N, C-alpha and C positions, 0 to 999 in steps of 0.2 A: 731711897730706891732701891731695887736689888742692884747688886755688881755682877750677875752671874745673868749668860743672854745666850740664847744659841740662836743662830741665822740658819732660814731654809728656805733652800733653793731646790727648789722641787720643778725639775728638769724631764726632758722626754724619754730619756734612759734613766739616769740615775736620780737618787737623792744626795742632795751633799747638803752638810751640817756643819757650820761654821761654830766651835765652842770659843765663849768669849766669859772671861772672868780678869775681873780685876782691870779694865782698864787695857786688856792685850788679848790675842787670839792665841790661845794655849793647844789647840788641835784643831782637826776636820774627821768627822765621817762619813763615807761613802756607802751607798748600798744601792745595789740594784733593783730598780721598779719591776719585782715580776712582771714576765709577758700578760701574764691574763688580767694584771692592772690596768694595760693602754692597749693603744691602738694608734699608729703614726702620730705617735707624740704624743697623746691628748689621755688623763686619766680617765676609765671609763667609769667608775663608779667611786664617788662620794665615801660611801660606807667604807669601802676596801681601802679606799686609799686612805680614813682614818684610822683604821685596822692596821696599816702597815706603820703608818707613823708613832701609832702606839705598841706595839712590838720593837721596833728600834728603840724608844725611847727607854722601856723596858730593860734591852740588850745593853744601852750604855750609859743608865744611870739619869737619865736628864731631865725626868718631873719635878725640878726644881730651879730650872733655870724658865725666863721671860724670852716668848717667843716673839722672833723678828720675822717675818714672814716677804722674803721676793714676790713682788709680781714680776710673770713672766712679760718681756718688754712689750711682745708683740700684739699686747690685749691692752697695751697704754697708747695715749698719745699727746707725745711732748712738742711743746715748742719753746720757740723763743718772743716775746710780745713786746711790745712798747706800750704804755698806757700813760693818762693823766694821773698824777699826783693824787689821791685819796686816803680813805681809811679804811684799814682792813674790812670794817662790816661792809663798807661800798663797795669795795672791789671785789669781793665774795660774790656780793650780786650780779655785778659786771662780767667776772671773767666768764661766766659760759658762754657768754657769746662772743668769746674769740675763737672760741672751737665749734662754730655754727656750721663752717662748711664742711666739717668732718664728720660731725655726729650722723650715725645711721638712725638714731631714734629722738625721741625728745631729751633738752637739758637736764629736766628731772629727772632721767635713768640712767645719769654718770657722775661721778663724783671730783669733785676739784680739789686740786690744791695748785702753790706757789713756790719759789724761792725769790726773793729779791737779789738780781746781781747786780744792778747799780740803779741810782736814780740823781737826777739833777734838780736842784734847787731853785727854786722862784728868785731869791734874793727874800725874802719875807722869813725865813726858818720850813716853807711848806716847800713840799714837794714839786715842783712842775710835769716831773714824768719819770715814767719806773721804767726798766727794764727787767723784765721776770725772767725766771723758768716757771711756764704754767704746765700743767699736766690733766690730764681727766682718764679714770676708770670708770669701764661700765658698773653700777650699783650691784647688778648679779656677781660679778667677778670677786667684788669686796666681800659679799655676804657668802660665799662660794667657801672662799680661805678663813672668812673668822667661823665659819658652823664646824670649817675641819678641825682649825684649833680648839674649838672648842669640844666637840668630839673625841678631840685625845685626849682632854684633860688638861692642858695647857694653858698657860695665860697668857693673852695676846699683848705683847710690850709693841709692838712697832710692824709697819706695812707702808713698802714703799717701790717703785719700777726698780726696777735691774741698774739702770742710768744713776739713778737717785743713790741707789746703795754704794755703787762705787764713788762718787762725792762724796758720802759722808767719810769713807775710808781717808781719800785724799786730803780731806778737810779737817781729820780727824786729829788727835794730839800725837797719834801712832804716826800719822803722815810726814811725809819729808817737807820742809818748810822750801826748798826751791822748786818743790813740784805744786808748790799750792801757787808759785808766782809765775811758774812758767803755763805753755800750750802745751798739752798733752793727749794723746790716743790711746785706748785700752781695748784691745781685740780679744774678743771671746770667740776662743776656737772649738765650735761644739761637733758635735757628732752630724748635724743636719746642714751646719754652715756654715758662714762667719759675720759675727756682729761687730762693727765697730763704733766704737764712740770716742769724742771727740769732745773734750774739756779747754775751757781757760777760764784759767785763775779757780780752778776745782770745780766749776759748772759747767752742766752739758751745754756744749756748743753745735752739737750736729750730731745727729748716730745713721748708720748706714748698713744696712744687710746686705751680706753678698750668700747667692745659692751656694751648696757643696760644691766644691773643686776635686777632681779625682787627683791631680797631680798636684805636685808644690811649683811647678814651673806654672803652671795655671793661676793659681793664687797670687804669686810673685805680680803676674802680668795681671789679677784685674785691682790687685792692691794699687800698681802703678797708677791704674785709670784713675781711681780716686784719689790718689794724692794730687794728679796735674790735676782734675777738677777742682779741688779746693783751693791750690795754687793759683789756678787762676783767676776764681771767682771770689775768693777772699784773699788780698795778694798779704795782707797785713796778719793772717794767721799760718801759722806752718808749725807743725807739731814738732817738739824738739824731741819728744821721750814716748816710744813706743812699749807700753807692756802687755803681756802675752797671758790672757789667764785661759780655763776649761781644759778639759779631757784632751783635747788632739794637740796641745801647743807640743813643742822638744825644743831642745837646744840649738838644733841644727837648724828650725827654721829662723828660728830667731837673730841665727848669724846671717843667715839668706836676708832677711829682709833689711840688717842693719847696713848691709851690701849695696844691695838693689836702690834702698830708699834714702841712703844716707841720714838715717837716724839712729838714733843709739834704740836698741833694743831689747829688751829683758823680760826675766819672768815676772809677774805682777807681784811677787811678794816685796820687789827691792821697792815698792812703795812703802814698806812696813821701815820704819825709825830703824836704825844700826844700833839701841839700845836695846830693843825686842830679839830675844835669844829666837835665833830660826828654829822654825817649826818643821817638821819633815810632812811631806803628804799632803801641802796645802792645794787643792785644784782652783777654788771659787773664789774670787776676788768679789763679788755679788753678795753670797754668804757671808763674808766676812765683814764687808763693807756694813749691813743693815744693820748689822749689830753696834755701831758704834753711832746710832742714834741719837740725839739730843730730845730727852725727855723733858 
């Protein structure tokens, strides 16, 4: 299996590519998506997007890397579910029905996957119940990205939602041990809004989106409301650490969040183990995290 991967985060305005070699992030590429290729944060043409990626790959010499794609979180349904213990075959047969109330189309038009968070044995060596992080993605979305990578001429190595990509980073060999054992929040500060991912021992616990806030004070106010909600509804879950990613992050905002929420807030690159040499210019935790997939 190749030890060279690129993590591809195709955002609303920028393409972010993390370069992964020998189990470490060694760089990141950021290219503005041409305005004629996008409208209202959406890519207009598959063919034009493929040509843009191909040109970026030629420019930076990426043809020999395995491509790992970050799926936009707004196109994915994720939820924590508890199910009776069963083997993987029967689990995949039953998993679609956990999403029945969320799906706009028939269950056959979606792709499903899961991660095991915890299991409760029944005393006979079998699992009585399982706590799962389950995900559902429209087939058309998966096929769009598969075709995109194929048109570029790259080999598709992995594909996962943004929240799972960050979880990969936390649980990877490069992730810090204390973060794996704690509750933390990753805050993605994008140009169209803020998305919060809450993790418990490395697995997604909940996620929340905030609309674009025109001032820092407004953002802090909205964050306070979210914190109050989770502390009220889930008293045993309080994020001890906040990691900030995205193009709109800045040290002053991190300092203000630390003071207002009484939780340590810092740049997402602090998730990486101290043994890794710092790499300047890293923006996307999602692009970096997807490259730590377990094949």
